[in-house]
C-alpha positions as a printed NumPy array, in Angstrom:
array([[ 22.149,  25.177,  54.261],
       [ 21.959,  23.76 ,  50.736],
       [ 23.705,  20.578,  49.805],
       [ 24.863,  19.722,  46.291],
       [ 24.125,  16.363,  44.755],
       [ 26.78 ,  13.809,  45.438],
       [ 28.418,  11.906,  42.599],
       [ 26.5  ,   8.818,  43.676],
       [ 23.184,  10.651,  43.482],
       [ 24.041,  12.113,  40.081],
       [ 25.045,   8.675,  38.865],
       [ 21.721,   7.238,  39.99 ],
       [ 19.823,  10.009,  38.197],
       [ 21.805,   9.439,  35.005],
       [ 21.186,   5.7  ,  35.172],
       [ 17.445,   6.272,  35.621],
       [ 17.369,   8.723,  32.699],
       [ 19.286,   6.232,  30.576],
       [ 16.853,   3.467,  31.431],
       [ 13.872,   5.681,  30.644],
       [ 15.367,   6.773,  27.324],
       [ 16.271,   3.196,  26.433],
       [ 12.793,   2.03 ,  27.358],
       [ 11.167,   4.706,  25.202],
       [ 13.373,   3.884,  22.212],
       [ 12.767,   0.171,  22.649],
       [  9.037,   0.797,  22.886],
       [  9.075,   2.872,  19.703],
       [ 11.033,   0.151,  17.924],
       [  8.55 ,  -2.512,  19.022],
       [  5.602,  -0.378,  17.892],
       [  7.194,   0.183,  14.481],
       [  7.931,  -3.54 ,  14.119],
       [  4.291,  -4.348,  14.901],
       [  3.125,  -1.778,  12.338],
       [  5.353,  -3.322,   9.678],
       [  4.028,  -6.804,  10.466],
       [  0.51 ,  -5.445,  10.042],
       [  1.414,  -4.12 ,   6.572],
       [  2.591,  -7.591,   5.551],
       [ -0.65 ,  -9.007,   6.947],
       [ -2.719,  -6.418,   5.046],
       [ -1.043,  -7.307,   1.747],
       [ -1.746, -11.01 ,   2.239],
       [ -5.295, -10.355,   3.452],
       [ -6.289,  -8.141,   0.537],
       [ -4.653, -10.481,  -1.947],
       [ -6.674, -13.373,  -0.533],
       [ -9.835, -11.245,  -0.681],
       [ -9.27 , -10.698,  -4.41 ],
       [ -8.895, -14.451,  -5.007],
       [-12.075, -15.144,  -3.036],
       [-13.983, -12.437,  -4.913],
       [-12.92 , -13.821,  -8.287],
       [-13.887, -17.352,  -7.28 ],
       [-17.346, -16.193,  -6.203],
       [-18.196, -13.532,  -8.796],
       [-15.963, -14.555, -11.74 ],
       [-14.666, -11.007, -12.002],
       [-12.136,  -8.618, -10.56 ],
       [-13.44 ,  -6.207,  -7.893],
       [-13.756,  -2.735,  -9.372],
       [-13.66 ,  -4.161, -12.89 ],
       [-16.828,  -6.273, -12.465],
       [-19.388,  -5.626, -15.244],
       [-22.522,  -6.453, -13.21 ],
       [-21.734,  -5.08 ,  -9.75 ],
       [-24.958,  -3.041,  -9.848],
       [-27.001,  -6.261,  -9.901],
       [-25.517,  -7.207,  -6.531],
       [-24.935,  -3.913,  -4.699],
       [-26.481,  -1.049,  -6.682],
       [-29.192,  -0.346,  -4.121],
       [-26.766,  -0.752,  -1.233],
       [-24.267,   1.742,  -2.627],
       [-26.663,   4.145,  -4.351],
       [-24.784,   3.985,  -7.648],
       [-26.176,   3.558, -11.152],
       [-26.201,   0.648, -13.577],
       [-23.41 ,   2.08 , -15.73 ],
       [-19.704,   1.719, -16.466],
       [-17.823,   3.83 , -13.933],
       [-15.106,   4.523, -16.518],
       [-17.521,   6.588, -18.618],
       [-20.075,   7.46 , -15.913],
       [-18.251,   7.881, -12.577],
       [-21.476,   7.368, -10.597],
       [-21.813,   3.907, -12.148],
       [-21.323,   0.773, -10.055],
       [-19.794,  -1.35 , -12.796],
       [-16.374,  -1.798, -14.328],
       [-15.696,  -2.565, -17.973],
       [-14.625,  -6.165, -17.431],
       [-11.306,  -5.93 , -19.266],
       [ -9.36 ,  -7.35 , -16.327],
       [ -7.16 ,  -4.322, -15.675],
       [ -7.348,  -1.003, -13.831],
       [ -7.114,   2.197, -15.834],
       [ -4.1  ,   4.409, -15.101],
       [ -4.592,   7.076, -17.76 ],
       [ -6.175,  10.49 , -18.243],
       [ -6.755,  10.951, -14.512],
       [ -9.401,   8.21 , -14.598],
       [ -9.021,   5.902, -11.617],
       [-12.686,   5.049, -11.151],
       [-12.282,   1.257, -11.096],
       [ -9.402,   1.685,  -8.646],
       [-11.834,   3.332,  -6.227],
       [-14.736,   0.938,  -6.91 ],
       [-12.324,  -1.932,  -6.145],
       [-12.482,  -1.312,  -2.392],
       [-16.219,  -0.67 ,  -2.405],
       [-16.868,  -3.96 ,  -4.217],
       [-14.709,  -5.925,  -1.757],
       [-16.405,  -4.297,   1.24 ],
       [-19.888,  -4.783,  -0.235],
       [-19.092,  -8.466,  -0.746],
       [-18.175,  -8.717,   2.942],
       [-14.58 ,  -9.66 ,   2.19 ],
       [-12.937,  -6.673,   3.893],
       [-13.942,  -4.339,   6.693],
       [-14.712,  -0.668,   6.232],
       [-16.911,   1.603,   4.13 ],
       [-15.551,   3.238,   0.991],
       [-17.054,   5.876,  -1.288],
       [-16.214,   4.025,  -4.5  ],
       [-15.404,   7.377,  -6.114],
       [-12.092,   8.977,  -6.926],
       [-11.664,  12.567,  -5.75 ],
       [-12.646,  15.244,  -8.259],
       [ -9.099,  16.595,  -8.466],
       [ -5.568,  15.586,  -7.516],
       [ -4.776,  13.871,  -5.226],
       [ -7.407,  11.411,  -6.404],
       [ -7.407,   9.255,  -3.276],
       [ -7.931,   9.952,   0.41 ],
       [ -6.801,   7.391,   2.954],
       [ -9.754,   6.075,   4.931],
       [-12.301,   7.483,   2.47 ],
       [-11.867,   5.799,  -0.901],
       [ -8.868,   3.593,  -0.036],
       [ -7.96 ,   1.749,   3.187],
       [ -5.567,   3.009,   5.815],
       [ -2.789,   0.964,   7.372],
       [ -1.616,   1.12 ,  10.977],
       [  1.164,   3.474,   9.867],
       [  0.283,   7.16 ,   9.938],
       [ -0.595,   8.578,   6.492],
       [  0.151,   5.285,   4.729],
       [ -2.576,   3.723,   2.602],
       [ -3.128,   0.901,   0.131],
       [ -4.328,   1.443,  -3.418],
       [ -4.522,  -0.515,  -6.656],
       [ -3.492,  -0.007, -10.257],
       [ -2.259,  -1.78 , -13.346],
       [  1.476,  -2.123, -13.853],
       [  2.204,  -2.062, -17.581],
       [  5.191,  -1.048, -19.724],
       [  5.798,   2.63 , -19.035],
       [  3.008,   2.969, -16.441],
       [  4.187,   4.283, -13.06 ],
       [  7.758,   3.56 , -14.197],
       [  7.162,  -0.167, -13.704],
       [  8.716,  -2.039, -16.585],
       [ 11.24 ,   0.744, -17.11 ],
       [ 13.107,  -0.797, -14.198],
       [ 11.948,  -4.277, -13.377],
       [ 10.96 ,  -5.717, -16.747],
       [  7.748,  -7.181, -18.074],
       [  7.502,  -9.948, -15.476],
       [  5.773,  -7.491, -13.136],
       [  3.106,  -6.504, -15.648],
       [ -0.34 ,  -6.902, -14.132],
       [ -2.62 ,  -5.519, -11.442],
       [ -0.833,  -4.398,  -8.305],
       [ -1.335,  -3.035,  -4.813],
       [  0.485,   0.199,  -3.978],
       [  1.518,   0.775,  -0.354],
       [  2.857,   4.2  ,   0.591],
       [  1.911,   7.791,   1.272],
       [ -0.376,   9.635,  -1.13 ],
       [  0.948,  10.627,  -4.531],
       [ -1.555,  12.314,  -6.897],
       [ -2.635,   9.066,  -8.579],
       [ -1.959,   6.369,  -5.945],
       [ -0.433,   5.77 ,  -2.497],
       [  3.029,   5.216,  -3.945],
       [  5.187,   7.921,  -2.372],
       [  7.932,   7.056,   0.122],
       [  6.834,   5.698,   3.496],
       [  9.486,   3.133,   4.484],
       [ 13.221,   2.699,   4.838],
       [ 14.978,   0.147,   2.585],
       [ 15.433,  -2.213,   5.536],
       [ 11.722,  -2.039,   6.366],
       [ 10.692,  -2.923,   2.802],
       [ 13.355,  -5.642,   2.685],
       [ 11.85 ,  -7.031,   5.903],
       [  8.32 ,  -7.13 ,   4.438],
       [  9.585,  -8.474,   1.1  ],
       [ 11.534, -11.239,   2.856],
       [  8.528, -12.245,   4.97 ],
       [  6.213, -12.476,   1.962],
       [  8.449, -13.115,  -1.036],
       [ 12.143, -13.253,  -1.99 ],
       [ 13.678, -10.192,  -0.303],
       [ 14.743,  -8.652,  -3.629],
       [ 13.449,  -5.294,  -4.91 ],
       [ 12.967,  -6.217,  -8.565],
       [ 11.895,  -9.866,  -8.607],
       [  9.015, -11.939,  -7.275],
       [  5.57 , -10.532,  -6.506],
       [  6.595,  -7.983,  -3.842],
       [  8.816,  -5.245,  -5.285],
       [ 10.036,  -1.809,  -4.315],
       [  8.453,   1.204,  -5.997],
       [ 10.642,   1.531,  -9.123],
       [ 10.776,   5.3  ,  -9.457],
       [ 12.058,   5.688,  -5.862],
       [ 15.608,   4.875,  -6.937],
       [ 17.24 ,   5.632,  -3.568],
       [ 15.569,   2.504,  -2.202],
       [ 17.489,   0.016,  -4.327],
       [ 20.811,  -0.418,  -6.098],
       [ 20.6  ,  -0.49 ,  -9.888],
       [ 17.733,  -1.206, -12.25 ],
       [ 18.502,  -4.785, -13.294],
       [ 16.02 ,  -7.041, -11.468],
       [ 18.489,  -9.929, -11.518],
       [ 21.154,  -8.059,  -9.551],
       [ 19.423,  -5.18 ,  -7.763],
       [ 19.428,  -5.183,  -3.958],
       [ 17.917,  -2.965,  -1.277],
       [ 20.116,  -0.121,  -0.021],
       [ 20.23 ,  -1.527,   3.494],
       [ 22.855,   0.998,   4.607],
       [ 20.292,   3.796,   4.189],
       [ 17.938,   4.672,   7.042],
       [ 16.003,   7.311,   5.13 ],
       [ 12.311,   7.153,   4.273],
       [ 12.888,   6.502,   0.582],
       [ 10.759,   3.454,  -0.296],
       [  7.233,   2.388,  -1.157],
       [  5.895,  -1.057,  -2.078],
       [  4.115,  -2.698,  -4.982],
       [  2.615,  -6.176,  -4.667],
       [  1.231,  -8.121,  -7.607],
       [ -2.318,  -9.42 ,  -7.187],
       [ -1.796, -12.574,  -9.19 ]])
């Protein structure tokens, strides 16, 4: 003779299922929080590596004129300017990364120079991809602990990547991009507004358009308005609508 579950037994099962579901959700939340902390750590770590590199070599990684003298044999590249000869080890020494005409060679050499100097872990090709997208996470730019999210570099100048169109000239300069791959940089959406606000608050001022950590300007669903003095993160949105820029200086 079969017996149905009693209400007590069903209640116990429901409680157990609730606990399991709650535990899974809590675990996922903790994992995501740890991943976000690691992104903040990566930004600080790479920024420090740039300062150390400049102190030691008197140049910017990727832009360094005489990189071949130090690592040419190690990396198998030539004694030439990578901007005109992509196989070249050297940059042009102008202090900025090129963002034009699909030429991002210094942006790729940047990571190779830092790794060759022993300032970051990993091995990088030092070469942009032959066609769009020009960067591959884990190959010519570093990965983060978040799936499909990488870190790249570029130069934020009036009109470039939409930078000063929104946040003004105070953010002009070399920057890190943190996001999923867009054709020219990892600057496509990878975070919610609250997640970027969290990272920004840990490292800087918690505002999308001021300080040295800012939200990706062209992703306008991440922030309210375009005035850096008044713009805030759209904290009521849970969508993946944000990416990050961080000034190197």
